[in-house]
C-alpha positions, -999 to 999 in steps of 0.1 A, spaced: 535 742 -131 504 726 -118 496 711 -153 532 698 -155 529 683 -121 498 663 -128 511 652 -162 543 640 -144 523 622 -118 502 605 -144 533 593 -163 549 580 -131 518 562 -119 512 544 -152 547 532 -154 540 507 -126 573 516 -108 579 495 -77 613 503 -62 617 522 -29 628 554 -46 598 555 -70 574 545 -42 586 575 -22 581 598 -51 546 585 -57 538 590 -20 552 626 -22 530 634 -53 499 619 -37 506 642 -6 509 671 -30 475 663 -46 459 659 -11 473 694 -2 458 710 -33 423 697 -27 403 725 -11 395 721 25 377 754 31 374 785 9 351 814 4 347 807 -33 359 772 -41 337 742 -31 351 719 -4 368 689 -20 374 705 -54 407 709 -72 408 747 -78 412 759 -114 413 793 -130 401 808 -162 411 839 -182 404 856 -215 435 878 -212 469 873 -228 485 872 -193 473 844 -172 480 864 -140 448 882 -148 424 854 -140 392 844 -123 385 815 -99 365 787 -115 345 759 -99 342 731 -123 341 692 -121 365 685 -150 397 682 -130 381 662 -101 367 638 -127 401 634 -144 421 630 -111 396 607 -94 393 585 -124 431 582 -126 435 575 -89 408 548 -91 427 532 -120 461 531 -102 449 524 -67 454 486 -69 491 492 -78 497 513 -46 508 502 -12 484 503 17 495 537 29 490 553 -5 457 535 -10 445 552 22 456 586 8 437 579 -25 406 569 -5 407 602 14 410 622 -19 381 602 -35 359 606 -4 364 643 -3 354 645 -40 324 623 -38 297 648 -27 307 673 -54 293 654 -84 257 659 -74 263 696 -77 272 692 -114 247 665 -123 217 671 -145 189 684 -123 162 665 -142 175 631 -132 194 623 -164 229 607 -158 248 635 -175 270 662 -160 279 698 -166 313 715 -166 298 741 -142 274 738 -113 237 728 -119 224 730 -83 223 768 -82 224 799 -103 259 804 -117 276 834 -133 296 819 -162 331 834 -164 335 855 -196 301 844 -209 282 876 -208 270 869 -244 246 844 -229 226 873 -214 217 884 -249 195 853 -252 177 858 -218 185 852 -182 175 815 -182 199 805 -209 225 780 -196 251 758 -212 240 722 -217 257 692 -201 287 680 -220 302 646 -229 337 648 -215 325 659 -180 298 633 -182 321 604 -191 349 614 -166 323 618 -138 308 584 -145 343 568 -145 352 586 -112 319 574 -96 325 539 -110 291 538 -126 276 504 -133 273 489 -167 236 497 -171 242 534 -164 271 534 -189 249 518 -215 221 542 -209 244 572 -214 260 555 -244 227 552 -261 219 588 -253 252 599 -269 240 585 -302 215 613 -304 242 639 -304 265 631 -333 273 649 -365 244 640 -388 223 654 -416 197 667 -391 223 688 -372 256 693 -391 289 704 -375 298 740 -383 335 737 -387 362 758 -403 379 725 -414 358 712 -443 372 677 -440 353 674 -408 319 682 -423 309 645 -428 328 630 -398 303 610 -377 318 621 -344 301 630 -311 293 666 -304 307 684 -273 272 691 -260 240 672 -250 220 703 -260 194 699 -287 193 736 -294 231 738 -296 249 733 -329 272 703 -332 307 712 -321 337 690 -321 361 689 -291 393 670 -289 385 660 -253 352 644 -264 
């Protein structure tokens, strides 16, 4: 239901509706989004939009998951549609964005690079359903990835110089002879697309989001 709700909101917002009934619906949806943003929780970070992960057939058996993906997606969308909103709804959007703002530093590359991780980088993190990483040693972590990086930079309204810097970095992580994609679909073997990861020791992996 939450996924359907956000898809519905996205469709309504981009349709540029402007009559009273549509404005009331948009205001209602923005209030719903505000209500879903975490104010205080023992597990979820303040300001995050909560999400859950499972490796079971039934989603009712799930774990809480702090990640920046949905904040990036929602914040970017709200930034894009804000000029189309009335003053009351612009204030609602501002409050959502303000509550998100401090989160991004917790997911940013800790060595200063302008890339972001799906999961937290500011502290030790137990990856859900990723016990296989322990086989490689305790210090193994997943590298920053392109979709969270791009969404986060959009959400933070990064300047052109930062965008260009990251764009140049992305060119080092494409499917090339030096690091070929390992795909079950052979037609992709020579596709010069970006990899999911910014990790030099990680194989090239294609991701529809990237």
